[in-house]
C-alpha positions as protocol buffer text, in pm:
chain_id: "A"
residue {
  index: 1
  type: MET
  ca { x: -759 y: -9278 z: -8381 }
}
residue {
  index: 2
  type: ALA
  ca { x: -647 y: -8980 z: -8176 }
}
residue {
  index: 3
  type: GLN
  ca { x: -912 y: -8828 z: -7944 }
}
residue {
  index: 4
  type: GLN
  ca { x: -1029 y: -8485 z: -8066 }
}
residue {
  index: 5
  type: ARG
  ca { x: -933 y: -8209 z: -7822 }
}
residue {
  index: 6
  type: LYS
  ca { x: -1209 y: -7985 z: -7689 }
}
residue {
  index: 7
  type: ALA
  ca { x: -1183 y: -7627 z: -7812 }
}
residue {
  index: 8
  type: ARG
  ca { x: -1067 y: -7387 z: -7540 }
}
residue {
  index: 9
  type: PRO
  ca { x: -1292 y: -7091 z: -7468 }
}
residue {
  index: 10
  type: ASP
  ca { x: -1200 y: -6759 z: -7622 }
}
residue {
  index: 11
  type: THR
  ca { x: -1110 y: -6571 z: -7303 }
}
residue {
  index: 12
  type: ASP
  ca { x: -1061 y: -6247 z: -7490 }
}
residue {
  index: 13
  type: ALA
  ca { x: -1419 y: -6267 z: -7622 }
}
residue {
  index: 14
  type: VAL
  ca { x: -1557 y: -6338 z: -7271 }
}
residue {
  index: 15
  type: THR
  ca { x: -1366 y: -6044 z: -7126 }
}
residue {
  index: 16
  type: ALA
  ca { x: -1488 y: -5818 z: -7407 }
}
residue {
  index: 17
  type: LYS
  ca { x: -1848 y: -5923 z: -7340 }
}
residue {
  index: 18
  type: GLN
  ca { x: -1811 y: -5849 z: -6965 }
}
residue {
  index: 19
  type: ARG
  ca { x: -1672 y: -5504 z: -7037 }
}
residue {
  index: 20
  type: ASP
  ca { x: -1947 y: -5435 z: -7292 }
}
residue {
  index: 21
  type: ILE
  ca { x: -2211 y: -5520 z: -7029 }
}
residue {
  index: 22
  type: GLN
  ca { x: -2025 y: -5304 z: -6773 }
}
residue {
  index: 23
  type: ARG
  ca { x: -2029 y: -5005 z: -7011 }
}
residue {
  index: 24
  type: GLY
  ca { x: -2400 y: -5052 z: -7074 }
}
residue {
  index: 25
  type: VAL
  ca { x: -2482 y: -5063 z: -6704 }
}
residue {
  index: 26
  type: LYS
  ca { x: -2268 y: -4754 z: -6636 }
}
residue {
  index: 27
  type: LYS
  ca { x: -2455 y: -4562 z: -6906 }
}
residue {
  index: 28
  type: ALA
  ca { x: -2791 y: -4669 z: -6761 }
}
residue {
  index: 29
  type: ASP
  ca { x: -2676 y: -4569 z: -6409 }
}
residue {
  index: 30
  type: GLU
  ca { x: -2578 y: -4223 z: -6532 }
}
residue {
  index: 31
  type: GLN
  ca { x: -2915 y: -4178 z: -6705 }
}
residue {
  index: 32
  type: ASN
  ca { x: -3103 y: -4293 z: -6393 }
}
residue {
  index: 33
  type: ASN
  ca { x: -2901 y: -4055 z: -6174 }
}
residue {
  index: 34
  type: GLU
  ca { x: -3001 y: -3768 z: -6402 }
}
residue {
  index: 35
  type: LYS
  ca { x: -3369 y: -3866 z: -6378 }
}
residue {
  index: 36
  type: SER
  ca { x: -3381 y: -3929 z: -6001 }
}
residue {
  index: 37
  type: GLY
  ca { x: -3274 y: -3588 z: -5878 }
}
residue {
  index: 38
  type: GLY
  ca { x: -3610 y: -3461 z: -5750 }
}
residue {
  index: 39
  type: ALA
  ca { x: -3858 y: -3578 z: -5493 }
}
residue {
  index: 40
  type: MET
  ca { x: -4134 y: -3821 z: -5580 }
}
residue {
  index: 41
  type: GLN
  ca { x: -4457 y: -3646 z: -5677 }
}
residue {
  index: 42
  type: ALA
  ca { x: -4745 y: -3893 z: -5703 }
}
residue {
  index: 43
  type: GLY
  ca { x: -5029 y: -3698 z: -5542 }
}
residue {
  index: 44
  type: ALA
  ca { x: -5327 y: -3501 z: -5667 }
}
residue {
  index: 45
  type: ARG
  ca { x: -5113 y: -3186 z: -5657 }
}
residue {
  index: 46
  type: LYS
  ca { x: -4744 y: -3100 z: -5630 }
}
residue {
  index: 47
  type: TYR
  ca { x: -4595 y: -3087 z: -5279 }
}
residue {
  index: 48
  type: PRO
  ca { x: -4298 y: -2879 z: -5156 }
}
residue {
  index: 49
  type: GLU
  ca { x: -3952 y: -3035 z: -5166 }
}
residue {
  index: 50
  type: PRO
  ca { x: -3635 y: -2966 z: -4965 }
}
residue {
  index: 51
  type: PRO
  ca { x: -3442 y: -2750 z: -4926 }
}
residue {
  index: 52
  type: PHE
  ca { x: -3681 y: -2535 z: -4725 }
}
residue {
  index: 53
  type: PRO
  ca { x: -3603 y: -2192 z: -4580 }
}
residue {
  index: 54
  type: LYS
  ca { x: -3399 y: -2222 z: -4261 }
}
residue {
  index: 55
  type: GLN
  ca { x: -3630 y: -2170 z: -3964 }
}
residue {
  index: 56
  type: HIS
  ca { x: -3680 y: -2258 z: -3599 }
}
residue {
  index: 57
  type: GLN
  ca { x: -3973 y: -2194 z: -3364 }
}
residue {
  index: 58
  type: PRO
  ca { x: -4022 y: -2196 z: -2989 }
}
residue {
  index: 59
  type: LYS
  ca { x: -4241 y: -2478 z: -2857 }
}
residue {
  index: 60
  type: PRO
  ca { x: -4513 y: -2575 z: -2925 }
}
residue {
  index: 61
  type: GLY
  ca { x: -4484 y: -2411 z: -3268 }
}
residue {
  index: 62
  type: LYS
  ca { x: -4723 y: -2209 z: -3485 }
}
residue {
  index: 63
  type: GLU
  ca { x: -4854 y: -2352 z: -3810 }
}
residue {
  index: 64
  type: ARG
  ca { x: -4919 y: -2011 z: -3965 }
}
residue {
  index: 65
  type: ALA
  ca { x: -4550 y: -1919 z: -3915 }
}
residue {
  index: 66
  type: LEU
  ca { x: -4413 y: -2213 z: -4117 }
}
residue {
  index: 67
  type: ASP
  ca { x: -4257 y: -2145 z: -4457 }
}
residue {
  index: 68
  type: PRO
  ca { x: -4392 y: -2297 z: -4673 }
}
residue {
  index: 69
  type: ARG
  ca { x: -4734 y: -2321 z: -4508 }
}
residue {
  index: 70
  type: PRO
  ca { x: -4842 y: -2683 z: -4451 }
}
residue {
  index: 71
  type: MET
  ca { x: -5096 y: -2814 z: -4702 }
}
residue {
  index: 72
  type: PHE
  ca { x: -5396 y: -2942 z: -4510 }
}
residue {
  index: 73
  type: ASP
  ca { x: -5718 y: -2869 z: -4697 }
}
residue {
  index: 74
  type: ALA
  ca { x: -5702 y: -3156 z: -4952 }
}
residue {
  index: 75
  type: PRO
  ca { x: -5901 y: -2974 z: -5225 }
}
residue {
  index: 76
  type: PHE
  ca { x: -5919 y: -3284 z: -5446 }
}
residue {
  index: 77
  type: TYR
  ca { x: -6058 y: -3509 z: -5169 }
}
residue {
  index: 78
  type: LYS
  ca { x: -6433 y: -3553 z: -5209 }
}
residue {
  index: 79
  type: GLY
  ca { x: -6637 y: -3657 z: -4906 }
}
residue {
  index: 80
  type: SER
  ca { x: -6898 y: -3935 z: -4925 }
}
residue {
  index: 81
  type: GLU
  ca { x: -7058 y: -3940 z: -4577 }
}
residue {
  index: 82
  type: LYS
  ca { x: -6818 y: -4203 z: -4441 }
}
residue {
  index: 83
  type: LEU
  ca { x: -6852 y: -4042 z: -4095 }
}
residue {
  index: 84
  type: LYS
  ca { x: -7204 y: -3899 z: -4127 }
}
residue {
  index: 85
  type: ASP
  ca { x: -7325 y: -3750 z: -3795 }
}
residue {
  index: 86
  type: LYS
  ca { x: -7031 y: -3893 z: -3597 }
}
residue {
  index: 87
  type: VAL
  ca { x: -6865 y: -3694 z: -3318 }
}
residue {
  index: 88
  type: ALA
  ca { x: -6485 y: -3701 z: -3296 }
}
residue {
  index: 89
  type: ILE
  ca { x: -6238 y: -3571 z: -3038 }
}
residue {
  index: 90
  type: ILE
  ca { x: -5894 y: -3492 z: -3184 }
}
residue {
  index: 91
  type: THR
  ca { x: -5607 y: -3403 z: -2949 }
}
residue {
  index: 92
  type: GLY
  ca { x: -5345 y: -3178 z: -3105 }
}
residue {
  index: 93
  type: GLY
  ca { x: -5624 y: -3085 z: -3345 }
}
residue {
  index: 94
  type: ASP
  ca { x: -5530 y: -2722 z: -3391 }
}
residue {
  index: 95
  type: SER
  ca { x: -5246 y: -2778 z: -3641 }
}
residue {
  index: 96
  type: GLY
  ca { x: -5046 y: -3027 z: -3841 }
}
residue {
  index: 97
  type: ILE
  ca { x: -5191 y: -3375 z: -3887 }
}
residue {
  index: 98
  type: GLY
  ca { x: -5467 y: -3301 z: -3635 }
}
residue {
  index: 99
  type: ARG
  ca { x: -5594 y: -3004 z: -3837 }
}
residue {
  index: 100
  type: ALA
  ca { x: -5599 y: -3201 z: -4163 }
}
residue {
  index: 101
  type: VAL
  ca { x: -5781 y: -3488 z: -3991 }
}
residue {
  index: 102
  type: ALA
  ca { x: -6040 y: -3248 z: -3845 }
}
residue {
  index: 103
  type: ILE
  ca { x: -6112 y: -3105 z: -4189 }
}
residue {
  index: 104
  type: LEU
  ca { x: -6152 y: -3442 z: -4361 }
}
residue {
  index: 105
  type: PHE
  ca { x: -6364 y: -3578 z: -4076 }
}
residue {
  index: 106
  type: ALA
  ca { x: -6592 y: -3277 z: -4121 }
}
residue {
  index: 107
  type: ARG
  ca { x: -6597 y: -3327 z: -4498 }
}
residue {
  index: 108
  type: GLU
  ca { x: -6711 y: -3684 z: -4428 }
}
residue {
  index: 109
  type: GLY
  ca { x: -6996 y: -3557 z: -4208 }
}
residue {
  index: 110
  type: ALA
  ca { x: -6856 y: -3552 z: -3852 }
}
residue {
  index: 111
  type: ASP
  ca { x: -6872 y: -3282 z: -3587 }
}
residue {
  index: 112
  type: VAL
  ca { x: -6533 y: -3226 z: -3428 }
}
residue {
  index: 113
  type: VAL
  ca { x: -6379 y: -3131 z: -3093 }
}
residue {
  index: 114
  type: ILE
  ca { x: -6019 y: -3012 z: -3120 }
}
residue {
  index: 115
  type: CYS
  ca { x: -5801 y: -3017 z: -2807 }
}
residue {
  index: 116
  type: HIS
  ca { x: -5490 y: -2797 z: -2797 }
}
residue {
  index: 117
  type: ILE
  ca { x: -5248 y: -2659 z: -2540 }
}
residue {
  index: 118
  type: ASP
  ca { x: -5146 y: -2308 z: -2651 }
}
residue {
  index: 119
  type: GLU
  ca { x: -5188 y: -2213 z: -3016 }
}
residue {
  index: 120
  type: ASP
  ca { x: -5509 y: -2006 z: -2997 }
}
residue {
  index: 121
  type: GLN
  ca { x: -5495 y: -1858 z: -3346 }
}
residue {
  index: 122
  type: ASP
  ca { x: -5416 y: -2196 z: -3503 }
}
residue {
  index: 123
  type: ALA
  ca { x: -5715 y: -2341 z: -3316 }
}
residue {
  index: 124
  type: ARG
  ca { x: -5940 y: -2061 z: -3443 }
}
residue {
  index: 125
  type: ASP
  ca { x: -5819 y: -2122 z: -3799 }
}
residue {
  index: 126
  type: THR
  ca { x: -5897 y: -2494 z: -3770 }
}
residue {
  index: 127
  type: LYS
  ca { x: -6240 y: -2425 z: -3623 }
}
residue {
  index: 128
  type: ALA
  ca { x: -6317 y: -2195 z: -3916 }
}
residue {
  index: 129
  type: ALA
  ca { x: -6201 y: -2460 z: -4164 }
}
residue {
  index: 130
  type: VAL
  ca { x: -6423 y: -2727 z: -4004 }
}
residue {
  index: 131
  type: GLU
  ca { x: -6722 y: -2495 z: -4004 }
}
residue {
  index: 132
  type: ALA
  ca { x: -6657 y: -2415 z: -4370 }
}
residue {
  index: 133
  type: GLU
  ca { x: -6725 y: -2783 z: -4434 }
}
residue {
  index: 134
  type: GLY
  ca { x: -7073 y: -2736 z: -4285 }
}
residue {
  index: 135
  type: ARG
  ca { x: -7006 y: -2908 z: -3951 }
}
residue {
  index: 136
  type: LYS
  ca { x: -6975 y: -2792 z: -3590 }
}
residue {
  index: 137
  type: CYS
  ca { x: -6643 y: -2752 z: -3408 }
}
residue {
  index: 138
  type: LEU
  ca { x: -6578 y: -2716 z: -3035 }
}
residue {
  index: 139
  type: VAL
  ca { x: -6236 y: -2591 z: -2923 }
}
residue {
  index: 140
  type: SER
  ca { x: -6098 y: -2717 z: -2592 }
}
residue {
  index: 141
  type: LYS
  ca { x: -5773 y: -2585 z: -2442 }
}
residue {
  index: 142
  type: GLY
  ca { x: -5576 y: -2786 z: -2187 }
}
residue {
  index: 143
  type: ASP
  ca { x: -5304 y: -3038 z: -2107 }
}
residue {
  index: 144
  type: VAL
  ca { x: -5379 y: -3401 z: -2196 }
}
residue {
  index: 145
  type: SER
  ca { x: -5135 y: -3523 z: -1931 }
}
residue {
  index: 146
  type: ASP
  ca { x: -5378 y: -3387 z: -1668 }
}
residue {
  index: 147
  type: PRO
  ca { x: -5652 y: -3643 z: -1585 }
}
residue {
  index: 148
  type: ALA
  ca { x: -5892 y: -3367 z: -1479 }
}
residue {
  index: 149
  type: TYR
  ca { x: -5857 y: -3191 z: -1815 }
}
residue {
  index: 150
  type: CYS
  ca { x: -5923 y: -3515 z: -2005 }
}
residue {
  index: 151
  type: ARG
  ca { x: -6244 y: -3571 z: -1808 }
}
residue {
  index: 152
  type: ASP
  ca { x: -6347 y: -3207 z: -1862 }
}
residue {
  index: 153
  type: ALA
  ca { x: -6288 y: -3235 z: -2240 }
}
residue {
  index: 154
  type: VAL
  ca { x: -6506 y: -3545 z: -2255 }
}
residue {
  index: 155
  type: ASP
  ca { x: -6778 y: -3382 z: -2045 }
}
residue {
  index: 156
  type: ALA
  ca { x: -6775 y: -3072 z: -2267 }
}
residue {
  index: 157
  type: THR
  ca { x: -6809 y: -3293 z: -2577 }
}
residue {
  index: 158
  type: LEU
  ca { x: -7105 y: -3478 z: -2430 }
}
residue {
  index: 159
  type: LYS
  ca { x: -7269 y: -3151 z: -2329 }
}
residue {
  index: 160
  type: ALA
  ca { x: -7223 y: -3003 z: -2677 }
}
residue {
  index: 161
  type: PHE
  ca { x: -7303 y: -3308 z: -2891 }
}
residue {
  index: 162
  type: GLY
  ca { x: -7457 y: -3572 z: -2665 }
}
residue {
  index: 163
  type: LYS
  ca { x: -7222 y: -3853 z: -2768 }
}
residue {
  index: 164
  type: ILE
  ca { x: -6868 y: -3951 z: -2873 }
}
residue {
  index: 165
  type: ASP
  ca { x: -6792 y: -4191 z: -3159 }
}
residue {
  index: 166
  type: ILE
  ca { x: -6424 y: -4139 z: -3236 }
}
residue {
  index: 167
  type: LEU
  ca { x: -6112 y: -4048 z: -3041 }
}
residue {
  index: 168
  type: VAL
  ca { x: -5795 y: -3946 z: -3223 }
}
residue {
  index: 169
  type: ASN
  ca { x: -5498 y: -3936 z: -2984 }
}
residue {
  index: 170
  type: ASN
  ca { x: -5255 y: -3710 z: -3166 }
}
residue {
  index: 171
  type: ALA
  ca { x: -5101 y: -3453 z: -2927 }
}
residue {
  index: 172
  type: ALA
  ca { x: -4726 y: -3499 z: -2887 }
}
residue {
  index: 173
  type: PHE
  ca { x: -4410 y: -3346 z: -2743 }
}
residue {
  index: 174
  type: GLN
  ca { x: -4075 y: -3390 z: -2920 }
}
residue {
  index: 175
  type: VAL
  ca { x: -3735 y: -3230 z: -2860 }
}
residue {
  index: 176
  type: HIS
  ca { x: -3412 y: -3400 z: -2967 }
}
residue {
  index: 177
  type: ALA
  ca { x: -3117 y: -3477 z: -2739 }
}
residue {
  index: 178
  type: LYS
  ca { x: -2769 y: -3568 z: -2866 }
}
residue {
  index: 179
  type: GLY
  ca { x: -2733 y: -3859 z: -2626 }
}
residue {
  index: 180
  type: ILE
  ca { x: -2873 y: -4024 z: -2316 }
}
residue {
  index: 181
  type: GLU
  ca { x: -2633 y: -3823 z: -2095 }
}
residue {
  index: 182
  type: THR
  ca { x: -2787 y: -3494 z: -2209 }
}
residue {
  index: 183
  type: LEU
  ca { x: -3148 y: -3610 z: -2179 }
}
residue {
  index: 184
  type: SER
  ca { x: -3263 y: -3451 z: -1853 }
}
residue {
  index: 185
  type: LEU
  ca { x: -3516 y: -3618 z: -1626 }
}
residue {
  index: 186
  type: GLU
  ca { x: -3748 y: -3319 z: -1671 }
}
residue {
  index: 187
  type: HIS
  ca { x: -3730 y: -3355 z: -2051 }
}
residue {
  index: 188
  type: PHE
  ca { x: -3782 y: -3733 z: -2033 }
}
residue {
  index: 189
  type: ASP
  ca { x: -4073 y: -3696 z: -1793 }
}
residue {
  index: 190
  type: LEU
  ca { x: -4253 y: -3436 z: -2007 }
}
residue {
  index: 191
  type: THR
  ca { x: -4224 y: -3654 z: -2319 }
}
residue {
  index: 192
  type: LEU
  ca { x: -4368 y: -3956 z: -2141 }
}
residue {
  index: 193
  type: LYS
  ca { x: -4641 y: -3757 z: -1969 }
}
residue {
  index: 194
  type: THR
  ca { x: -4760 y: -3600 z: -2296 }
}
residue {
  index: 195
  type: ASN
  ca { x: -4717 y: -3890 z: -2535 }
}
residue {
  index: 196
  type: LEU
  ca { x: -4807 y: -4188 z: -2313 }
}
residue {
  index: 197
  type: TYR
  ca { x: -5007 y: -4055 z: -2020 }
}
residue {
  index: 198
  type: GLY
  ca { x: -5199 y: -3827 z: -2255 }
}
residue {
  index: 199
  type: TYR
  ca { x: -5307 y: -4116 z: -2478 }
}
residue {
  index: 200
  type: PHE
  ca { x: -5393 y: -4341 z: -2184 }
}
residue {
  index: 201
  type: LEU
  ca { x: -5586 y: -4072 z: -1994 }
}
residue {
  index: 202
  type: MET
  ca { x: -5791 y: -3960 z: -2295 }
}
residue {
  index: 203
  type: ALA
  ca { x: -5876 y: -4320 z: -2380 }
}
residue {
  index: 204
  type: GLN
  ca { x: -5968 y: -4392 z: -2019 }
}
residue {
  index: 205
  type: ALA
  ca { x: -6198 y: -4088 z: -2008 }
}
residue {
  index: 206
  type: VAL
  ca { x: -6364 y: -4159 z: -2344 }
}
residue {
  index: 207
  type: ILE
  ca { x: -6414 y: -4536 z: -2345 }
}
residue {
  index: 208
  type: PRO
  ca { x: -6711 y: -4546 z: -2100 }
}
residue {
  index: 209
  type: HIS
  ca { x: -6902 y: -4333 z: -2353 }
}
residue {
  index: 210
  type: LEU
  ca { x: -6812 y: -4526 z: -2669 }
}
residue {
  index: 211
  type: LYS
  ca { x: -7048 y: -4779 z: -2824 }
}
residue {
  index: 212
  type: ASN
  ca { x: -7024 y: -5075 z: -3057 }
}
residue {
  index: 213
  type: GLY
  ca { x: -6878 y: -4944 z: -3386 }
}
residue {
  index: 214
  type: SER
  ca { x: -6676 y: -4664 z: -3224 }
}
residue {
  index: 215
  type: ALA
  ca { x: -6308 y: -4616 z: -3303 }
}
residue {
  index: 216
  type: ILE
  ca { x: -5988 y: -4497 z: -3137 }
}
residue {
  index: 217
  type: ILE
  ca { x: -5699 y: -4394 z: -3359 }
}
residue {
  index: 218
  type: ASN
  ca { x: -5355 y: -4326 z: -3213 }
}
residue {
  index: 219
  type: THR
  ca { x: -5074 y: -4139 z: -3385 }
}
residue {
  index: 220
  type: GLY
  ca { x: -4755 y: -4342 z: -3366 }
}
residue {
  index: 221
  type: SER
  ca { x: -4436 y: -4281 z: -3564 }
}
residue {
  index: 222
  type: VAL
  ca { x: -4176 y: -4441 z: -3784 }
}
residue {
  index: 223
  type: THR
  ca { x: -3940 y: -4372 z: -3491 }
}
residue {
  index: 224
  type: GLY
  ca { x: -4143 y: -4625 z: -3292 }
}
residue {
  index: 225
  type: ILE
  ca { x: -4055 y: -4883 z: -3560 }
}
residue {
  index: 226
  type: ASP
  ca { x: -3698 y: -4791 z: -3654 }
}
residue {
  index: 227
  type: GLY
  ca { x: -3586 y: -4591 z: -3348 }
}
residue {
  index: 228
  type: SER
  ca { x: -3399 y: -4261 z: -3361 }
}
residue {
  index: 229
  type: LYS
  ca { x: -3062 y: -4198 z: -3198 }
}
residue {
  index: 230
  type: GLU
  ca { x: -3145 y: -3834 z: -3114 }
}
residue {
  index: 231
  type: LEU
  ca { x: -3505 y: -3903 z: -3007 }
}
residue {
  index: 232
  type: LEU
  ca { x: -3456 y: -4170 z: -2742 }
}
residue {
  index: 233
  type: ASP
  ca { x: -3750 y: -4062 z: -2529 }
}
residue {
  index: 234
  type: TYR
  ca { x: -3983 y: -3981 z: -2819 }
}
residue {
  index: 235
  type: SER
  ca { x: -3907 y: -4313 z: -2994 }
}
residue {
  index: 236
  type: MET
  ca { x: -3970 y: -4496 z: -2667 }
}
residue {
  index: 237
  type: THR
  ca { x: -4313 y: -4337 z: -2635 }
}
residue {
  index: 238
  type: LYS
  ca { x: -4406 y: -4405 z: -2995 }
}
residue {
  index: 239
  type: GLY
  ca { x: -4308 y: -4770 z: -2963 }
}
residue {
  index: 240
  type: GLY
  ca { x: -4518 y: -4774 z: -2646 }
}
residue {
  index: 241
  type: ILE
  ca { x: -4812 y: -4626 z: -2836 }
}
residue {
  index: 242
  type: HIS
  ca { x: -4785 y: -4904 z: -3092 }
}
residue {
  index: 243
  type: ALA
  ca { x: -4795 y: -5165 z: -2815 }
}
residue {
  index: 244
  type: PHE
  ca { x: -5076 y: -4977 z: -2640 }
}
residue {
  index: 245
  type: THR
  ca { x: -5274 y: -4986 z: -2966 }
}
residue {
  index: 246
  type: ARG
  ca { x: -5241 y: -5363 z: -3002 }
}
residue {
  index: 247
  type: SER
  ca { x: -5319 y: -5427 z: -2636 }
}
residue {
  index: 248
  type: LEU
  ca { x: -5615 y: -5191 z: -2607 }
}
residue {
  index: 249
  type: GLY
  ca { x: -5750 y: -5315 z: -2939 }
}
residue {
  index: 250
  type: ALA
  ca { x: -5751 y: -5672 z: -2808 }
}
residue {
  index: 251
  type: SER
  ca { x: -5916 y: -5572 z: -2481 }
}
residue {
  index: 252
  type: LEU
  ca { x: -6199 y: -5382 z: -2652 }
}
residue {
  index: 253
  type: VAL
  ca { x: -6294 y: -5644 z: -2912 }
}
residue {
  index: 254
  type: PRO
  ca { x: -6579 y: -5777 z: -2692 }
}
residue {
  index: 255
  type: ARG
  ca { x: -6726 y: -5424 z: -2684 }
}
residue {
  index: 256
  type: GLY
  ca { x: -6706 y: -5371 z: -3058 }
}
residue {
  index: 257
  type: ILE
  ca { x: -6463 y: -5078 z: -3030 }
}
residue {
  index: 258
  type: ARG
  ca { x: -6176 y: -5078 z: -3279 }
}
residue {
  index: 259
  type: VAL
  ca { x: -5832 y: -4936 z: -3190 }
}
residue {
  index: 260
  type: ASN
  ca { x: -5571 y: -4867 z: -3458 }
}
residue {
  index: 261
  type: CYS
  ca { x: -5264 y: -4652 z: -3515 }
}
residue {
  index: 262
  type: VAL
  ca { x: -5117 y: -4444 z: -3797 }
}
residue {
  index: 263
  type: ALA
  ca { x: -4734 y: -4433 z: -3789 }
}
residue {
  index: 264
  type: PRO
  ca { x: -4618 y: -4132 z: -3997 }
}
residue {
  index: 265
  type: GLY
  ca { x: -4272 y: -4068 z: -4132 }
}
residue {
  index: 266
  type: PRO
  ca { x: -4156 y: -3706 z: -4167 }
}
residue {
  index: 267
  type: VAL
  ca { x: -4452 y: -3466 z: -4196 }
}
residue {
  index: 268
  type: TRP
  ca { x: -4433 y: -3088 z: -4249 }
}
residue {
  index: 269
  type: THR
  ca { x: -4596 y: -2967 z: -3927 }
}
residue {
  index: 270
  type: PRO
  ca { x: -4490 y: -2733 z: -3640 }
}
residue {
  index: 271
  type: LEU
  ca { x: -4365 y: -3036 z: -3440 }
}
residue {
  index: 272
  type: ASN
  ca { x: -4029 y: -3067 z: -3617 }
}
residue {
  index: 273
  type: PRO
  ca { x: -3937 y: -2702 z: -3692 }
}
residue {
  index: 274
  type: SER
  ca { x: -3998 y: -2636 z: -3321 }
}
residue {
  index: 275
  type: ASP
  ca { x: -3752 y: -2916 z: -3238 }
}
residue {
  index: 276
  type: LYS
  ca { x: -3470 y: -2922 z: -3494 }
}
residue {
  index: 277
  type: GLU
  ca { x: -3215 y: -2650 z: -3561 }
}
residue {
  index: 278
  type: ALA
  ca { x: -3274 y: -2428 z: -3863 }
}
residue {
  index: 279
  type: ASP
  ca { x: -3011 y: -2600 z: -4082 }
}
residue {
  index: 280
  type: MET
  ca { x: -3170 y: -2940 z: -4021 }
}
residue {
  index: 281
  type: VAL
  ca { x: -3520 y: -2806 z: -4089 }
}
residue {
  index: 282
  type: ALA
  ca { x: -3403 y: -2694 z: -4434 }
}
residue {
  index: 283
  type: GLU
  ca { x: -3336 y: -3059 z: -4528 }
}
residue {
  index: 284
  type: PHE
  ca { x: -3628 y: -3210 z: -4336 }
}
residue {
  index: 285
  type: GLY
  ca { x: -3767 y: -3521 z: -4507 }
}
residue {
  index: 286
  type: SER
  ca { x: -3494 y: -3542 z: -4772 }
}
residue {
  index: 287
  type: LYS
  ca { x: -3358 y: -3876 z: -4646 }
}
residue {
  index: 288
  type: VAL
  ca { x: -3666 y: -4090 z: -4715 }
}
residue {
  index: 289
  type: PRO
  ca { x: -3693 y: -4261 z: -5057 }
}
residue {
  index: 290
  type: MET
  ca { x: -3953 y: -4007 z: -5175 }
}
residue {
  index: 291
  type: LYS
  ca { x: -3701 y: -3730 z: -5084 }
}
residue {
  index: 292
  type: ARG
  ca { x: -3955 y: -3499 z: -4920 }
}
residue {
  index: 293
  type: PRO
  ca { x: -4173 y: -3482 z: -4610 }
}
residue {
  index: 294
  type: ALA
  ca { x: -4543 y: -3559 z: -4633 }
}
residue {
  index: 295
  type: GLN
  ca { x: -4793 y: -3278 z: -4612 }
}
residue {
  index: 296
  type: PRO
  ca { x: -5067 y: -3317 z: -4347 }
}
residue {
  index: 297
  type: GLU
  ca { x: -5336 y: -3372 z: -4610 }
}
residue {
  index: 298
  type: GLU
  ca { x: -5147 y: -3683 z: -4727 }
}
residue {
  index: 299
  type: LEU
  ca { x: -5187 y: -3841 z: -4380 }
}
residue {
  index: 300
  type: ALA
  ca { x: -5548 y: -3750 z: -4306 }
}
residue {
  index: 301
  type: PRO
  ca { x: -5715 y: -4006 z: -4539 }
}
residue {
  index: 302
  type: ALA
  ca { x: -5554 y: -4287 z: -4337 }
}
residue {
  index: 303
  type: TYR
  ca { x: -5740 y: -4161 z: -4030 }
}
residue {
  index: 304
  type: VAL
  ca { x: -6067 y: -4146 z: -4222 }
}
residue {
  index: 305
  type: PHE
  ca { x: -6009 y: -4504 z: -4335 }
}
residue {
  index: 306
  type: LEU
  ca { x: -5950 y: -4628 z: -3980 }
}
residue {
  index: 307
  type: ALA
  ca { x: -6240 y: -4428 z: -3836 }
}
residue {
  index: 308
  type: SER
  ca { x: -6499 y: -4543 z: -4089 }
}
residue {
  index: 309
  type: GLU
  ca { x: -6718 y: -4847 z: -4020 }
}
residue {
  index: 310
  type: GLN
  ca { x: -6769 y: -4889 z: -4394 }
}
residue {
  index: 311
  type: MET
  ca { x: -6397 y: -4907 z: -4466 }
}
residue {
  index: 312
  type: SER
  ca { x: -6219 y: -5080 z: -4178 }
}
residue {
  index: 313
  type: SER
  ca { x: -6472 y: -5277 z: -3974 }
}
residue {
  index: 314
  type: TYR
  ca { x: -6246 y: -5586 z: -3974 }
}
residue {
  index: 315
  type: ILE
  ca { x: -5930 y: -5403 z: -3867 }
}
residue {
  index: 316
  type: THR
  ca { x: -5821 y: -5353 z: -3506 }
}
residue {
  index: 317
  type: GLY
  ca { x: -5489 y: -5344 z: -3326 }
}
residue {
  index: 318
  type: GLU
  ca { x: -5303 y: -5254 z: -3646 }
}
residue {
  index: 319
  type: ILE
  ca { x: -5016 y: -5010 z: -3707 }
}
residue {
  index: 320
  type: LEU
  ca { x: -5043 y: -4839 z: -4046 }
}
residue {
  index: 321
  type: PRO
  ca { x: -4708 y: -4689 z: -4156 }
}
residue {
  index: 322
  type: VAL
  ca { x: -4724 y: -4385 z: -4388 }
}
residue {
  index: 323
  type: VAL
  ca { x: -4352 y: -4322 z: -4419 }
}
residue {
  index: 324
  type: GLY
  ca { x: -4258 y: -4220 z: -4774 }
}
residue {
  index: 325
  type: GLY
  ca { x: -4107 y: -4554 z: -4871 }
}
residue {
  index: 326
  type: TYR
  ca { x: -3851 y: -4795 z: -4727 }
}
């Protein structure tokens, strides 16, 4: 009996099925492209999206001159005494992330010292916002890369409040350079002095006065994780801050002092519009998956979390990225 031959596959039917699937996927892609045009909005209120008005500022930048104005007051954030009667020093506390952190710390029950270098009106505005929360605010003006100023700021805090519970190292200097050949030694030195020396010197001045349960929070950056080809010096310092956080955190475990770091992505503060050219500022933050920069009030709760004994008592030496997606 002759062996029955196996039926050959219908190649035309297979090809037709492949093309049918291809058409379906193309249609879905087109629909998704139509839906994904805008920035991600998942917060308690809507946040500004690029493009922004073209603008550039001289260093160190003025928050009140930004368009749109940064959103820092977090009206939907309700305090619950997470930092009741604590005393916090915040460097770079006059504007940007520092201002938003100062306000939420006050809303959680802390008195605040804000350190700044030049922006007197911004500092007065932040002081008024902290006092509107029912807490006290001391303003201190000086350069965190100067050891004498750091000691003076600590002494002034102790004189005003009698103790220190929290240090937020947040002051920073950032100016881009197209390549290593154009990065002057003066530029490089100022970045390192502000971003590394400033953090080290403030920590060194504060730590003798901290007690078990105290916290240090450093501001790192996504550039310290991913690098940035036009921010060689700044990225180097932010990577150094991440390492400093882990190392200092380990060294202070026996004393019960926690040290952690928040690593932001793009945030709408005076730091970047006083660095980038106006055309680049207009598209600031558009390259992250959420397609917009964060507003300062979106960063501040991370600092509350890391400062609070009730919320992060088992966390030290950690880097917390808040970067708008990967």
